[in-house]
N, C-alpha and C positions, 0 to 999 in steps of 0.2 A: 352451510359454511359460515363459521363465525367470523365476523368482520368488525372493523372499527377499533377504537383504542381500548375497549374494555375486554374484548374476547381474545382467545388464542387463535392466531391465524392457522388456516388449514395448511396441509403440506403443499398444495398447489400454490397458495399464496407465498409460502416461504421460498419455493422454487422460483416463482416469478420475480420476487424481490432479489433473491440470491443471484440469478442469472445476470443481473446488472453488474455484478462484480467482475464478470468476464472482461468487460471493456477496460476497467481499471487494471486488471491483471495483465492484459496484453500491453497496455501503454506503459505500466510500471516496469514490466519485464524488459521491454525494449529500452526504455530510458535508463533504467537502473543497471541492467546487466550488459547492454551492448552499445549504448550511444557513445560513451567515452572510447571504447575499443574501436568502434566503427569509424568515428571521425578522426581519431588520432592514429591508430595503427594502419587502417585500410586507406583512408582518404588523405592522411598526412598532415592533419591539423595538430598544432601543438596541444598537448594534454592540458596545459594551463589555460589556453584559449577556450577549449571546450568547457572547462570548469567556469571560466569567466562568463561564457555565454549563458550557462545555467543560472549563474548568480544574477545576471542582468534580468533574466526572466522572473526571478524571485521578487524583484522590485515591483513588477506589475502585479504579481500575486499578492503582495503585501496590501494592495488596495482592493483587488478584485474579490478575494475570498470573503472578507467580512461584508463587503457591499452586496455580493450575491446572496450570502446567508441572510442578512437583514432584509433584503429585498424579497426573497422568497418567503420569509416569515410573515411579511406584511402584504403580500400580493393578493389581489382580489380579481378572480375571473371565474367563469362558469366551469372551468377545468381545475379549479382549486388553486392551491399555492405552489405546488411542486411540479406538476406535470407540464405546464407550459414551458418551463425551462428545459425539461428533458426532451420534449418534442423539438424545440427550437435548435438544440445542439446536435441533433442526430446526424445530419448530413455534413455540416461544417467540420465537426471534430474528426470524422473519418477522412475527409479530404486533406485536412492539415497534417494528420499523422502520415498519410501516404507521401506527401512532399518532404517530410522530415527525413525520409530515407531515400528520396529520389531527387537529389540536388541537380541543378542545370548541368547539362553535358558541357565539358570543357572547363568547368570551375574546379580547381584543385587546391590542395594544401591550405595555407592560412587564408587564402582568398575566400574560403567557405565560411569564415567567421561571421560575416554579416548575415548570410543565409541562415546559419544555425541559430543566431540570436532571434531573427524574425520568426522562424518556424517553431522554435522552442516556446516563445511567447504565445504564439497562436494556439499551439497544442495545449499548453497549460491553462490558458484563459478559457478555452472552449470546454476543457474537461472540468474546470471549476463550475461552469454553468450547468453541466450535467451532474457532476458527482455530488456536489453539496446538497441540492434538493433531493436526489435519489437516496443518499445516506440518511437524510432527515426523516424519510418515511419509516425508518426502523422504530422511532419513538412514537409514531402516529398509528401504525398498524396494530400495536398492542401496548398495553401498560404492564403486562405480566412480566415479573422478574426473570423467570426461566425462559419464557417464550422469546424474550428479546435476545437472550443468549443463543437460542436456536436460530432466530432470524439472522443474526450477525455471523453465526457459524456457517450457515448456508452461503452467505455472501462471500466470506473469506474462502470457503471451499471452492466456489465457482471462480473466484479471482485467481486462486492458485492453479486450478485445472486449466483455465483459459490461458494464463501466462505460460504454464508448462507446455501446453499443446502447441502453441505457436513457436515456442523455443525449440521443441523437438522437431517440428517441421523445418525450421531454419537450419538446425544442425544436421539432421538426418537426410533431408531431401534437397536443400538448397545450397548448402556450403559443402559441396562434394570435393574430396581431395583429388588433386591431379598430380602429374609428374613434376610440374613446375611449382605446385603449391600442395605439398603433402598434407598440411594441416587442414586445408579447405577454407580457412578463415578469410582469405583474401580474394574470394570470388565476388566481385562487385555486382554481377548480374543476379547472384543469389540474394544479396542484400536488397537490391531494388525490388525483386519479386516478393521478398518478405514484407516490404512496405505495403504492397498491394493486398496481399493476403491478410495482413494485420488490420488494415483499414476496413476491409469487408467484414471481418469478425467483429470489430468495434461497432460498426453500424448495426449489425444484426443483434448484438447484445443490448444496445441502447433501445432499439425498436422493441425487442422482446420484453424487457422489464417495464418499459413505459406502457406498452399496450397491455401487458399482463397484470399490471396493478391499476389500470384505468378504472375498472369497475368499483374500486374502493374510494374513488374521489368523493362521493356524497357522504361517506362515513368518516372522512379524515377531519382533523381539527380545523376550525375556522380561524381566520386571521384576527388579531385583536381589534377592538373597536376603532373606527376611523378617528384620527386626531390630526391636529396640525403638526407637521413634521418639518423641522429645520435641521440644517447640517449639525448644529450644536446639539440638538436633542437626540438626533440619530446616534452620534458618537457617545453621548452621555449614556444612552440606553445600552449600547454595545459594551461599554466599559463596565456598566453596572452588572450586566449579564455575566461577563467573563471573569468577574471578581469572585465567583463562587469558589470556595476553597477546594472542593473535590475536582472542579474543572482545572484549577491551577496545577493540582498534583498530576492529573492525567496529561495536561498540556506539556509539562516538563518531562514526564515519563515518555510521552510519545516523541518528544524532541530527541532524547538520548537514544531511545530504542530504534528510531528510524535513521538517526545519524549512523548508528552501527550498521543498520541494514544497507544504507547507502554505500558505506565502505565495503561491506561484504559483497554486495551486488556488483559494484564497479570493479572490484578486484577478482571477481569470480573467474573470469576467463583467463586472467593471468595466473591464478592459483592452479586451475585445472590444466591449462595449456603449457605454462612455463614451469611452475613449481613441481607439479606432479607428472608433467609430461604426457598427459592423457590426449588421445586423439579426439576428433570431433565425434566419432562413433561412441567412444567411451563416455564423453561428456553428455551425449544424447541419452545413453543408458542411465547415467546418474540422474538426469532430468526425468526420465520415465519412472524411475524408482520413487521419485517424490510424489507421484500419484498415490502411492501407498501411504505416504506421510499425510496427504490431504484427507484420505479416508479415515485414517486413525484419529486425526485431529477432530474431524466432524463427530466422531463418537466420544472422544475424550473430553472435549471442552464442555458440552452440556452436562456430562456426568460430574466433572469437577466442580462446575458452577453450582449444581444442586447439592453436592455433598460437603464441599468446603466453603462455598460462597465465592463470589467472583474475585474479590480482592485477595483473599488468602490463596485461592487457587492460582491466580496469576503470579503471585510471588513464589509459591512453591514450584510450580511448573517452570516458571521463567528461570529460577536459579539453577534447576537441573539442566534445562536446555542450554543456557548460556555458558555453563562451565564445560559442557561436552563439546560445543561447537568448535572452539579453537584447539582442542586437544590433539587431533592428528597432526596439525601443522607444527605445534610445539614439540610433539614427539619426534617428528622428522628433524627439526632443528637440533634436538638432543641426540640424534643418531640412533633412534630405537624403532624406526619404521623400515619395512622392506624397501629395497632399491626400486627406483622408477623402472617401469616396463615389465614388472612382475604381476602375475595374476593375483598374488596374495595382497599386494598393496591395494589394487583396485577393489578387491572384495572387502577389505577392511574399511576403506573410505566409503564405499557405497552402503555398507551395513550401518555404520555410524550416522551417515547422512539421513537415511530413512527415519530412524528413531528421533534424531535430534531435530530435524525439520518438522516432524509431527508435533513435538513439544513447542517449538517456536510458533507454529501456526495456531496451536491451541491457546497460547498466551495472547496472541493477537485477537483471537475470537473473543476471549474473556474481556480484554480491555476495550474492544469495540462495543460490547454490550454495556460496559460500565458507563460509557459516554451517554447512552440513551437514558440511563437512570438519573442522570444529572438534571434532565429536563424538568421533572416534577419538583425536585429539590429547589431549583432556581425559580420555578413558578410560584412557590410559596413565598419566596423572598421579594420577587419583583412584580408579581401579578401578571406576567407575560409568559407565554410558551415561546421558547427561542431555539427550537431544534436546529434551524438553519444556521444560527450564529455559532452554536456549539460545534456542529460538524464542520462548519467553515473554518473554525479555529484549528481543529484537528487536521483538516485538509491543508491549511496553510503551513502548519508546523511540519506536516508530512513532506511537503515540497521543500521547505526550508532545510529540514534535516537531511533529506536525501540529496538535495543539491549541495549542501555543505559536506555530506559524505563523499560525493564525487571529488570535491576539492581536497579533502583529507586523503582520499585515495590517490589523487594526483601527487600529493606531497610524499606519500609512501613510495610511489613509483620513482619520484625524483631522488629521494634519499637512497633508494636501492639501485639507482642509475639504470632503470629499465627505460629504454628509449624506443621510439617508433620503429617498427620493422623487425624487431628481434624475433627470432624463430625458436621453437622448442629445441633443446639440445645445444644451443649456441650461447646460452647465458652462463657466465662464470658462476661457480658454486657460491662464492662469497656474496654475490648479488642476490642469488636465490635465498640464501640464509637471511639476508637483510629484509627481503620481501616477506618471508615467512614470519619473522619477528615483528615487523611493523603491522602485518595483518592480524596476528593473534593477540598481541598486547593491546592494540587499539580497540579491537572488538570486546575483549574481556573487560577492560576498564570502563568503556562507555555503557555496556549492558548492565554492569553493576550499579552505575548511577541511575539507570532506568528503574531497577528494582527498588532502590532507595526512595525514589519519588513516588512510586506506586504505594508505598507504605503510608503515605499521608492522605490517601483517598478515604473518605469518611462514610460512604453510603453502603450499608449492609442490607441484607434481605429485610430485616425487621425495620430498618430505617426507611427503606423504599415503601414498604406497606404502610408505615405511619404517614409518610408523605401523601400517599393516595387517599388515605382516610381523611386527612386534614383538608385536602383539596375538595373532596366530596362534601365534607361538612360545610366548607366555605360556599360551595355552589348550591347547597341545600338538596343534594342528591344522594346523601348517604343511604345505603340500603343493602342490596345484595353484595356478596363478596366480589370485589372488582376483578378477581382472578378466575371467576367461573366463566364457562363458555356461554 
């Protein structure tokens, strides 16, 4: 088995690394797709207060992400730089996620605001301690241009599969319709059980990826030489690192891309349940269909990366994906979609969803791999490998964008006058039209800004290979092709 930064990781290594994405997929699925709906519609907390709770948690993230990234880049133990953080987060992150969905009995409505703030901070902080070092392994397990795309493709694949699986379990098994609640969305016991199941899956995923990549510790990159570190020097090095032009391009692209994702995810249940009038069973079928999307993306992303290059591939695939995504909603607003409750409507939506989500996932895979390629480009400029800082920056902007997406989603709901407790079939048509317009226009506009930012990324296949040669020459180790097994 080829290991270390010079070889191409085996399939077993790619799976072990990729499985770590399940934990992120479960957490992101819950926080992005259901947290706003659960706390506002089911528990009665004002949607604006839920958004405020997420924003407060971002203040903590603003400090924790770069600190954890820099800390893991410079950490010195016999377990290496990354794995101690991953092992330490394993149990606490699962416990925190469980309690996010199991608030104290008797606490209701806006009284839950303080609880939500505390648990959101705990979950996000603990996931930072796990997620940033685990993501950083992508740039250490291999330096190969295409192998990195494969590594990140596995991670995104498992993230989507993990998130989809727990969502299907929630919709199909736990939120069962009753005579009093035909939609099934207001079953509190089902939500509580979801918290337990999701926490167990998160724990097992973190354990699997940490243990599965443990054998690579001796072959991973060493921390930089010991030096006297002051607060001023730490922040100077962080700022020097993130000033890389290609990182700035991806940083902004990720901001806009995930801002759109946050809007889409937060409004997903409103679009499916209120706008389209789908039942939980139909929503579960839509979710199951996305398994096909994840498989398609796992095949498409590496092929596109090899044939078109990562930057060009991300732009072309992204443009196609992001123009298709809001099309059905805009078509309904224009009156050219079948009426709600018909099989034809559901078949159209599910078909478009499968192919569009596959393109969106493929775009995410390519952009994730592009982050890893910045490491060597930055190392040439600064003399330091800063995998942790780069992935911490993307981690932070992901949380900022998705949290901001929830706030923008709350604004869309407010403008459309969608209030807590509204049930499918009872929302006036004018409000549904406004919901659809706000959803589609906001997504299309922000996604186009993302593609514009990606166009400023500078590292091509040839540029990456030139960076590897320059680093080898600097280290006096120039010799075999760095991409050979």
